[in-house]
C-alpha positions, 0 to 999 in steps of 0.5 A: 742152684741160683746165680747167689750174685743174682740174689742180691745178697751174694754173700749169704750176710748183710755185711756181704750184701752191704757191700753188694750193694755198695759196689753197684752203685759206684757203677750206676753213672749220675742220672741213675743216681738220681734215678734211682734217689727219686723212686726211693723218696716217692717209695717212702712218701708213699709209704708215709701216705699209708701210715697215715692214712692205716692212723687216720683208719685206726683213730676214726674206728677208735672215735666209733668204740662204744663206750662200755 
């Protein structure tokens, strides 16, 4: 059985995971926290681009659908 400390879900439930994540984050240096925030921001931007592109494709497809 894998070690739960490596799983990211240390106590098998959201509250346990949240506490473990806060503990891990509290042990990061300022430089590591900044790097983590920059990477998280890049991820959010990529997700937003994907959402915008999907919405544009859906809108374009709806515009190209012949009326019945």
